[in-house]
C-alpha positions as CSV (number, residue, x, y, z in Angstrom):
1,M,-20.4,-70.4,25.1
2,Q,-21.3,-66.7,23.8
3,A,-18.6,-64.5,23.6
4,E,-17.8,-61.6,26.4
5,P,-17.0,-57.9,25.0
6,S,-13.4,-57.2,24.8
7,L,-11.5,-54.4,23.8
8,A,-10.9,-53.1,20.2
9,A,-7.3,-52.1,18.9
10,D,-8.4,-48.3,19.8
11,G,-9.3,-49.1,22.6
12,G,-13.5,-49.1,22.3
13,L,-15.2,-52.0,23.4
14,R,-16.1,-54.7,21.5
15,R,-19.4,-57.0,21.3
16,P,-20.0,-60.2,19.8
17,S,-22.4,-60.3,17.4
18,I,-21.9,-63.9,16.5
19,T,-19.3,-66.7,18.1
20,A,-18.2,-70.2,17.1
21,R,-16.5,-72.6,19.1
22,G,-14.6,-76.0,18.1
23,L,-16.5,-76.1,14.5
24,T,-15.7,-79.1,12.9
25,K,-17.1,-80.2,9.2
26,V,-16.1,-83.3,7.7
27,Y,-17.8,-84.0,4.0
28,R,-18.2,-88.0,3.5
29,T,-18.0,-89.4,-0.2
30,G,-18.2,-92.9,0.4
31,E,-14.9,-94.3,2.4
32,V,-13.3,-90.7,1.5
33,E,-13.4,-88.3,4.1
34,V,-12.3,-84.9,3.5
35,H,-12.0,-82.0,7.0
36,A,-13.1,-78.8,5.6
37,L,-13.1,-77.8,9.5
38,R,-11.2,-78.7,12.0
39,G,-11.9,-77.0,14.8
40,V,-12.1,-73.3,14.5
41,D,-13.0,-70.6,17.2
42,L,-13.7,-67.6,16.1
43,T,-15.9,-64.6,16.8
44,L,-17.3,-61.6,14.7
45,F,-17.9,-58.4,16.6
46,Q,-21.0,-56.3,16.3
47,S,-20.3,-53.4,13.2
48,E,-17.0,-54.7,12.2
49,L,-15.6,-55.3,9.2
50,V,-13.6,-58.5,9.1
51,V,-11.7,-60.4,5.9
52,L,-11.4,-63.6,5.9
53,L,-8.3,-64.7,3.4
54,G,-6.6,-68.2,2.2
55,P,-5.9,-70.0,-0.8
56,S,-9.2,-72.3,-2.4
57,G,-10.2,-74.9,-0.4
58,S,-8.5,-73.9,3.4
59,G,-12.1,-73.9,4.7
60,K,-13.4,-70.2,4.5
61,S,-16.4,-71.0,2.6
62,T,-17.9,-73.5,4.7
63,L,-17.2,-71.4,8.2
64,L,-19.3,-68.9,6.6
65,N,-22.4,-71.4,4.7
66,I,-22.4,-72.2,8.6
67,L,-22.3,-68.9,10.3
68,G,-25.2,-68.1,7.7
69,G,-27.4,-71.0,8.2
70,L,-26.6,-72.5,5.0
71,D,-25.1,-75.6,6.4
72,R,-24.5,-77.2,10.0
73,P,-21.5,-78.1,11.3
74,T,-20.2,-82.1,12.3
75,A,-19.1,-80.8,15.2
76,G,-19.3,-77.7,17.7
77,Q,-21.1,-75.0,18.2
78,V,-22.7,-71.5,17.0
79,F,-24.6,-68.8,19.2
80,F,-26.1,-65.8,18.0
81,D,-27.4,-63.1,20.3
82,G,-26.6,-65.7,23.1
83,E,-28.4,-68.6,21.3
84,E,-27.1,-71.5,20.3
85,L,-27.6,-71.5,16.1
86,T,-26.5,-74.8,16.1
87,A,-29.1,-76.0,17.9
88,F,-32.1,-74.4,15.6
89,D,-34.2,-76.3,14.0
90,E,-35.0,-75.9,10.2
91,S,-37.8,-73.9,10.8
92,T,-36.1,-71.3,13.2
93,L,-32.9,-71.5,11.2
94,T,-34.8,-70.3,8.3
95,R,-35.7,-67.3,10.3
96,Y,-32.5,-66.6,11.5
97,R,-31.1,-66.7,7.9
98,R,-34.3,-64.4,6.4
99,D,-34.4,-61.7,9.3
100,Y,-31.0,-61.4,10.2
101,V,-28.4,-62.5,7.6
102,G,-27.4,-61.4,4.1
103,F,-25.6,-63.3,1.3
104,V,-23.2,-62.1,-1.5
105,F,-21.8,-64.6,-3.6
106,Q,-19.6,-64.4,-6.4
107,F,-22.4,-64.6,-9.0
108,Y,-25.3,-62.2,-8.4
109,N,-28.2,-64.6,-9.0
110,L,-30.7,-61.8,-9.9
111,I,-33.7,-62.4,-11.8
112,P,-33.3,-61.5,-15.1
113,S,-37.2,-60.2,-16.1
114,L,-36.9,-57.7,-12.8
115,T,-35.9,-54.5,-12.9
116,A,-33.2,-53.8,-10.0
117,R,-35.9,-52.7,-8.0
118,E,-37.9,-55.5,-8.4
119,N,-34.8,-57.6,-7.4
120,V,-34.8,-55.9,-4.0
121,A,-38.4,-56.0,-3.8
122,L,-38.3,-59.6,-3.1
123,V,-36.1,-58.9,-0.3
124,T,-37.7,-56.6,1.4
125,E,-41.4,-57.8,0.7
126,I,-40.9,-60.8,2.6
127,A,-38.4,-58.9,5.7
128,P,-39.7,-57.6,9.4
129,K,-37.7,-54.6,9.3
130,P,-36.7,-53.3,5.5
131,I,-35.2,-50.5,4.3
132,T,-36.9,-49.3,0.9
133,P,-35.5,-50.5,-2.5
134,E,-34.5,-47.2,-3.3
135,E,-33.1,-46.0,-0.3
136,A,-30.8,-50.1,-0.5
137,L,-29.9,-49.3,-4.1
138,G,-28.9,-45.4,-3.3
139,L,-26.7,-46.8,-0.4
140,V,-24.7,-49.3,-3.2
141,G,-25.0,-46.2,-5.7
142,L,-27.7,-47.3,-8.3
143,G,-30.2,-44.4,-7.2
144,E,-30.4,-43.7,-10.9
145,R,-30.4,-47.4,-12.4
146,L,-33.7,-48.4,-10.4
147,D,-35.6,-49.2,-13.5
148,H,-32.7,-51.2,-15.4
149,F,-33.1,-55.5,-15.7
150,P,-29.7,-56.8,-15.0
151,A,-28.9,-57.3,-19.1
152,Q,-28.9,-53.4,-19.4
153,L,-26.0,-53.6,-16.3
154,S,-22.1,-54.2,-16.1
155,G,-21.3,-57.0,-13.6
156,G,-20.2,-54.5,-10.9
157,E,-23.9,-53.2,-11.2
158,Q,-25.7,-56.4,-11.3
159,Q,-23.2,-57.1,-8.3
160,R,-23.8,-53.8,-6.5
161,V,-27.8,-55.0,-7.2
162,A,-27.0,-58.3,-5.1
163,I,-25.5,-56.3,-2.4
164,A,-28.6,-53.8,-2.5
165,R,-30.6,-56.7,-2.2
166,A,-28.8,-58.0,0.6
167,I,-28.9,-55.2,3.0
168,A,-32.5,-53.9,2.2
169,K,-33.7,-56.1,4.8
170,Q,-31.5,-54.7,7.5
171,P,-29.2,-57.7,8.3
172,R,-27.1,-57.7,11.5
173,I,-24.6,-59.8,9.4
174,L,-23.5,-59.7,6.0
175,L,-21.5,-62.5,4.3
176,C,-19.9,-61.9,1.3
177,D,-18.1,-64.9,-0.3
178,E,-16.0,-63.8,-3.4
179,P,-17.6,-60.7,-4.2
180,T,-14.8,-59.5,-7.0
181,G,-14.0,-62.9,-7.8
182,A,-15.9,-62.4,-11.3
183,L,-15.0,-58.5,-11.5
184,D,-12.1,-56.4,-13.3
185,S,-10.0,-54.4,-10.4
186,K,-11.9,-51.2,-11.6
187,S,-15.6,-53.1,-11.1
188,G,-14.4,-54.6,-7.9
189,T,-13.2,-51.5,-6.4
190,I,-16.4,-50.1,-6.6
191,V,-17.9,-53.5,-5.4
192,L,-15.7,-53.0,-2.3
193,E,-16.7,-49.8,-1.8
194,A,-20.1,-50.1,-1.5
195,I,-19.8,-53.0,0.8
196,Q,-17.7,-50.7,3.2
197,R,-20.4,-48.1,2.7
198,V,-22.3,-50.4,4.0
199,N,-20.6,-51.6,6.7
200,E,-19.9,-47.6,8.1
201,E,-23.6,-46.6,7.6
202,L,-26.0,-49.6,8.4
203,G,-22.8,-50.8,11.1
204,T,-23.7,-54.5,9.6
205,T,-21.0,-56.7,11.0
206,T,-19.4,-58.1,7.2
207,A,-17.3,-60.5,6.8
208,L,-15.8,-61.0,3.3
209,I,-14.3,-63.8,2.0
210,T,-10.9,-63.1,-0.7
211,H,-7.9,-65.0,-1.6
212,N,-6.2,-61.8,-2.6
213,A,-4.2,-60.4,0.3
214,I,-4.9,-56.8,-1.4
215,I,-8.2,-56.6,-0.1
216,A,-7.3,-57.1,3.4
217,E,-6.3,-53.8,3.5
218,M,-9.9,-52.4,3.9
219,A,-10.5,-54.6,7.1
220,D,-10.8,-53.7,10.7
221,R,-9.6,-57.8,11.3
222,V,-7.9,-59.9,9.2
223,I,-7.8,-63.8,10.1
224,S,-6.2,-66.2,7.7
225,F,-6.9,-69.8,6.9
226,A,-5.3,-72.7,5.9
227,D,-6.3,-76.6,5.6
228,G,-9.6,-75.7,8.0
229,H,-7.9,-74.0,10.5
230,I,-7.4,-70.2,11.5
231,S,-4.0,-69.6,10.7
232,E,-3.3,-65.9,12.1
233,T,-5.5,-63.1,13.0
234,R,-4.4,-59.4,13.6
235,D,-6.1,-56.4,14.0
236,N,-5.6,-53.7,11.0
237,P,-4.5,-50.4,12.7
238,S,-3.9,-48.8,9.5
239,K,-6.6,-50.0,7.0
240,R,-7.4,-48.4,3.8
241,R,-10.7,-47.0,1.7
242,A,-11.6,-49.8,-1.5
243,S,-10.6,-46.6,-3.6
244,E,-6.5,-46.0,-2.1
245,M,-6.2,-49.7,-2.8
246,T,-3.9,-50.8,-5.8
247,W,-4.9,-54.3,-7.4
């Protein structure tokens, strides 16, 4: 069942955005079984920024794909706004992804023949309550690069276009899978600053996957994974600005 509100570290009330209970995911290839998730319980609260930390193969991406409606668990339940996401049919799941979830991946997946503005407009044209491409690109610091094509942008700028595209529909949840994995530290810091700004200004519940422990310093909460389990969950009372971190 959906999680109840809980107290944050500062004494404020945290309301659940999405809740997972007993999530198990088993991939089968012939007679071989790979257990990606082993009974994971998790709640993401409204407007928080959570870092999911752990080595490759620990289950982080599988969890994010299930929370985002890209995959289904072998067992367990996911609740969003009191409704069981894992009971949705494909049509309802598609609407959930379209209307409520933004995705940012390691690779930008921009359309080369479209400008930054046009890449973002692909989302705003189908979303029910979008902000404009100009507003979204302004939020990530690209207000002067609207009419540049991906080939005219650096890797960090392309990733910020991808973030703008993800948040232009004003999603309730932003899921980021290794968003700085293909970037150098300078570009990565700028991308993390953009994610932090979106979280704060739009109040978007944000989950960010990384294997880089330093990035956890910017989180409200850090959830560590190992072998398909959550090995540790801790609040971060001394979160830092992305620009203050050295990595």
